[in-house]
C-alpha positions in Angstrom: 0.0 0.0 0.0 2.8 2.4 0.9 4.5 1.6 -2.4 1.3 2.4 -4.3 0.9 5.7 -2.3 4.6 6.5 -3.1 4.0 5.7 -6.8 0.9 7.9 -6.9 2.7 10.8 -5.1 5.6 10.4 -7.6 3.3 10.5 -10.6 1.4 13.5 -9.2 4.7 15.3 -8.6 5.8 14.7 -12.1 2.5 15.9 -13.5 2.8 19.0 -11.3 6.3 19.7 -12.5 5.3 19.2 -16.1 2.4 21.6 -15.6 4.7 24.3 -14.2 7.2 23.8 -17.0 4.5 24.0 -19.7 3.0 27.1 -18.0 6.4 28.8 -17.9 7.0 28.0 -21.6 3.6 29.4 -22.5 4.2 32.5 -20.4 7.6 33.0 -22.2 5.8 32.7 -25.5 3.2 35.2 -24.5 6.0 37.6 -23.2 7.9 37.2 -26.5 4.8 38.1 -28.5 4.3 41.3 -26.5 7.8 42.6 -26.9 9.8 43.8 -29.9 13.5 44.0 -29.5 15.3 46.4 -31.9 19.1 46.6 -32.4 20.1 49.8 -34.2 22.8 52.4 -34.5 23.0 55.1 -31.8 20.8 58.1 -32.3 19.3 56.6 -35.5 15.5 56.9 -35.0 13.0 59.4 -33.9 11.9 58.1 -30.5 8.5 59.6 -30.9 8.0 56.9 -33.6 8.8 54.2 -31.2 6.2 55.5 -28.8 3.7 55.8 -31.7 4.5 52.2 -32.7 4.0 50.9 -29.2 0.6 52.7 -29.0 -0.6 51.4 -32.4 0.7 47.8 -32.1 0.3 47.2 -28.4 3.9 45.9 -28.3 6.5 47.0 -25.8 9.7 48.1 -27.6 13.2 47.3 -26.2 15.7 49.4 -28.1 19.4 48.7 -27.9 22.2 50.3 -29.9 25.6 49.4 -31.4 28.5 51.5 -32.8 29.8 49.3 -35.5 28.6 46.7 -38.0 31.2 44.3 -36.6 30.0 44.6 -33.0 26.4 44.1 -34.2 27.4 41.0 -36.2 29.3 39.4 -33.3 26.5 39.9 -30.9 23.8 38.5 -33.2 26.1 35.6 -34.2 26.6 34.7 -30.5 22.9 34.6 -30.0 22.8 35.7 -26.4 20.2 38.3 -27.1 17.2 37.6 -29.4 16.8 40.7 -31.6 13.7 40.9 -33.7 14.9 43.8 -35.9 18.5 44.9 -36.7 19.8 47.6 -39.0 23.2 46.6 -40.6 24.9 48.3 -43.5 24.7 46.8 -47.0 28.0 44.9 -46.9 27.1 43.4 -43.6 23.7 42.3 -44.9 25.6 40.3 -47.5 27.8 38.7 -44.8 24.9 37.9 -42.5 23.0 36.4 -45.3 26.0 34.2 -46.2 26.4 33.1 -42.6 22.7 32.2 -42.5 21.9 34.8 -39.8 18.9 36.3 -41.5 15.3 35.3 -42.1 14.2 35.3 -45.7 11.5 37.9 -45.8 8.0 37.1 -46.9 7.0 40.0 -49.2 3.3 39.1 -48.9 3.5 40.2 -45.3 5.2 43.6 -46.2 3.0 46.6 -46.9 4.6 49.6 -48.6 7.5 47.9 -50.4 6.6 49.8 -53.5 7.4 53.0 -51.6 11.1 52.2 -51.8 12.9 53.4 -55.0 14.1 50.5 -57.1 17.5 52.3 -57.3 18.2 51.2 -53.7 17.2 47.6 -54.3 19.6 47.7 -57.3 22.5 48.7 -55.1 21.5 46.8 -52.1 23.6 43.7 -51.5 20.5 41.6 -51.0 18.8 42.7 -54.1 15.0 43.3 -54.6 14.9 41.9 -51.9 13.8 39.2 -49.6 16.4 39.6 -46.8 16.5 43.3 -46.1 14.5 46.6 -46.5 16.4 49.9 -47.1 16.2 52.2 -44.1 18.5 55.2 -44.8 21.3 56.0 -47.2 24.1 58.6 -47.3 27.7 59.4 -48.2 31.0 59.8 -46.5 32.7 63.2 -46.8 34.5 66.1 -45.3 33.1 68.7 -42.9 35.1 71.9 -42.5 34.7 75.1 -40.4 35.3 78.2 -42.5 36.1 80.2 -39.4 38.9 77.9 -38.3 40.6 77.5 -41.6 43.2 79.8 -43.2 43.3 79.8 -46.9 41.8 77.2 -49.1 39.2 74.8 -47.7 39.9 71.0 -47.8 38.1 69.8 -51.0 40.1 66.6 -51.5 41.1 63.7 -49.4 44.8 64.6 -49.9 44.2 68.0 -48.3 43.8 66.3 -44.9 47.5 65.6 -44.8 48.3 69.4 -44.9 50.2 70.2 -41.7 48.0 73.3 -41.2 45.5 70.9 -39.8 47.8 69.6 -37.0 45.7 68.3 -34.1 42.6 69.8 -35.8 40.9 66.8 -37.5 38.3 64.5 -36.1 37.6 61.1 -37.7 34.5 59.0 -37.4 35.4 55.7 -35.8 35.2 53.0 -38.6 37.8 50.7 -40.2 36.2 50.8 -43.7 35.7 54.6 -43.5 39.2 55.5 -42.4 40.9 52.9 -44.7 38.5 54.0 -47.4 39.5 57.7 -47.6 43.1 56.6 -47.3 42.6 54.3 -50.3 40.8 57.0 -52.3 43.6 59.5 -51.6 45.9 57.1 -53.5 43.4 56.5 -56.3 42.4 53.0 -55.2 39.0 51.4 -54.8 37.6 51.3 -51.3 37.0 47.5 -51.8 40.5 46.7 -53.0 42.0 43.2 -52.2 45.7 43.9 -52.7 48.0 43.5 -49.7 50.8 45.7 -51.0 48.3 48.6 -51.8 46.6 48.2 -48.4 50.0 48.4 -46.7 50.9 51.5 -48.7 47.6 53.0 -47.6 48.4 52.2 -44.0 51.8 53.8 -44.2 50.2 56.9 -45.6 47.6 57.0 -42.9 50.4 56.9 -40.3 51.6 60.3 -41.7 48.2 61.9 -41.0 48.2 61.1 -37.3 49.7 64.4 -36.1 46.6 66.1 -37.6 44.1 63.8 -35.9 42.7 65.3 -32.8 40.3 62.5 -32.0 38.6 59.3 -33.4 35.0 59.4 -32.2 31.5 58.1 -32.8 28.2 60.0 -32.3 29.8 62.7 -30.2 31.6 64.0 -33.3 28.4 66.0 -34.0 28.6 67.9 -30.7 32.4 68.5 -31.0 32.2 70.0 -34.5 29.1 72.1 -33.6 31.1 73.5 -30.7 34.2 74.4 -32.8 36.4 71.7 -31.2 38.1 71.0 -34.6 38.5 72.6 -38.0 37.8 69.5 -40.0 36.0 66.1 -39.7 35.6 63.0 -41.8 32.0 61.9 -41.2 28.7 60.9 -42.8 26.3 63.1 -44.6 23.5 62.9 -41.9 25.9 63.7 -39.1 27.1 66.7 -41.2 23.5 67.9 -41.6 23.0 68.0 -37.9 26.3 69.7 -37.3 25.5 72.4 -39.8 22.1 73.0 -38.3 23.9 73.9 -35.1 26.8 75.8 -36.6 26.4 78.0 -39.6 30.2 78.1 -40.3 30.3 74.4 -41.1 30.2 73.0 -44.7 30.1 69.4 -46.1 31.7 68.3 -49.3 32.2 64.9 -51.1 35.7 64.9 -52.7 35.5 64.7 -56.5 37.9 61.7 -56.5 35.2 59.6 -55.0 34.0 58.2 -51.7 31.5 55.8 -50.1 27.9 55.6 -50.9 26.2 53.5 -48.2 22.9 51.9 -47.2 21.5 50.7 -43.9 18.8 48.1 -44.1 16.2 46.6 -41.7 16.5 42.8 -41.3 15.0 40.1 -39.2 17.8 38.1 -37.5 17.4 34.3 -37.3 17.4 34.5 -33.5 14.3 36.7 -33.6 11.4 35.6 -31.3 8.7 38.0 -32.4 8.6 37.7 -36.2 5.0 38.8 -36.4 6.0 42.0 -34.5 9.0 42.5 -36.7 6.8 42.6 -39.8 4.5 45.1 -38.1 7.5 47.3 -37.4 8.8 47.1 -41.0 5.4 48.0 -42.3 5.1 50.9 -39.8 8.5 52.3 -40.9 7.5 51.9 -44.6 4.5 54.2 -44.2 5.4 57.5 -46.0 4.5 59.8 -43.1 6.6 57.8 -40.6 9.6 57.5 -43.0 9.4 61.3 -43.6 9.2 62.1 -39.9 12.3 59.8 -39.3 14.2 61.4 -42.2 13.5 64.9 -41.0 14.5 64.1 -37.5 17.7 62.1 -38.3 19.0 64.1 -41.3 19.9 61.2 -43.5 18.4 60.5 -46.9 15.3 58.3 -47.1 15.0 55.7 -49.9 11.2 56.0 -49.5 10.1 58.0 -52.6 6.6 58.8 -51.1 8.2 60.0 -47.9 10.6 62.2 -49.9 7.6 64.1 -51.4 6.4 64.9 -47.8 9.7 66.5 -46.8 10.3 70.3 -47.1 11.7 71.5 -50.4 14.8 72.8 -48.6 15.6 69.2 -47.5 14.7 67.5 -50.7 16.9 69.8 -52.7 19.8 69.8 -50.3 22.8 68.4 -52.2 24.5 67.4 -48.9 21.7 64.9 -48.3 20.6 64.1 -51.8 23.6 64.5 -54.2 22.9 64.4 -57.9 23.4 61.4 -60.1 26.8 62.6 -61.5 28.2 62.6 -58.0 26.6 59.3 -57.1 28.0 57.6 -60.2 31.5 58.4 -58.8 30.9 56.8 -55.5 31.4 53.2 -54.4 29.3 50.9 -52.1 31.2 48.9 -49.6 31.4 45.2 -50.5 31.6 42.2 -48.3 35.4 41.5 -48.5 35.3 38.1 -46.9 37.0 37.0 -43.6 40.6 37.2 -44.8 40.5 40.7 -46.2 38.1 42.1 -43.5 40.6 40.9 -40.9 43.4 42.7 -42.7 41.4 46.0 -42.9 40.5 45.7 -39.2 44.1 44.9 -38.2 45.5 47.8 -40.2 42.9 50.2 -38.7 43.7 49.0 -35.1 47.4 49.6 -35.8 46.6 53.1 -37.0 44.6 53.8 -33.9 47.4 52.4 -31.7 50.1 54.4 -33.6 48.4 57.7 -33.0 48.3 57.0 -29.3 
């Protein structure tokens, strides 16, 4: 009898334990469906849009930021955090797709895809496109402060080596960007795979270090607006915000060429709320939301309907929307593959260490 009672108690305990486990699993599922976790660049969305999305969708948004494509890639690859939306650049989309880190998008679930200009799907590494949706685009160029420069303004990459800019240049913190303008100053492609030419570029970059005051990220906008340096190498959207806060700043794209970049929305394979991810993509594709975001951030929108809603002063601003002649002279970063990417990163780290 005691054995039977023990057996019954054991069975009931197992049933109770299984009930608790199932309840917790179901609770986790419910929690996942109520939360949308977004992984984006710092200062890269109008937060009012996040509040609006939460109100419309009923989802709670968890918003985290990264400061480089490589940092974003590593964190998603490790899988410790389950991001539902991420915003990598075009060459990183290609790499993530190759590494099978992205969901193949179901276009039947996407509303507003026709709002995106086909030009951007043409250049996007994932094509018209079932892995990513264009979010913003822009260029890399030079910002200079007319009040802090004597003589001719820096209109070419080579001008940055002029000793009159000693301790007076700020660089955006990015391996492809810094190596990129170094390569362009020598007439090379920003996607070159040639060890001797990369080494030559690294040697030339060493010579610019006396001119480099700081290598920074988002804070470059504040520093330049406050006259902390005469020159900066940065992105067009950052430049737009700087210029709004300091009328003496100007932005140019060197005629010898530069980078023409795209950032895309993707759904990582580790996503838990795919339904919510599609809701967010559709929300951001709506013309009024894309226009609000573009006006707030200062970068160029690929959304042609949103573009029509922006003030004429923005739509016609060549800093934000350069003409086709300029664009034809620019290059999009390509996925270099692990060997060459490691070489670019190592040369950049050596450059940063050298200037210290």
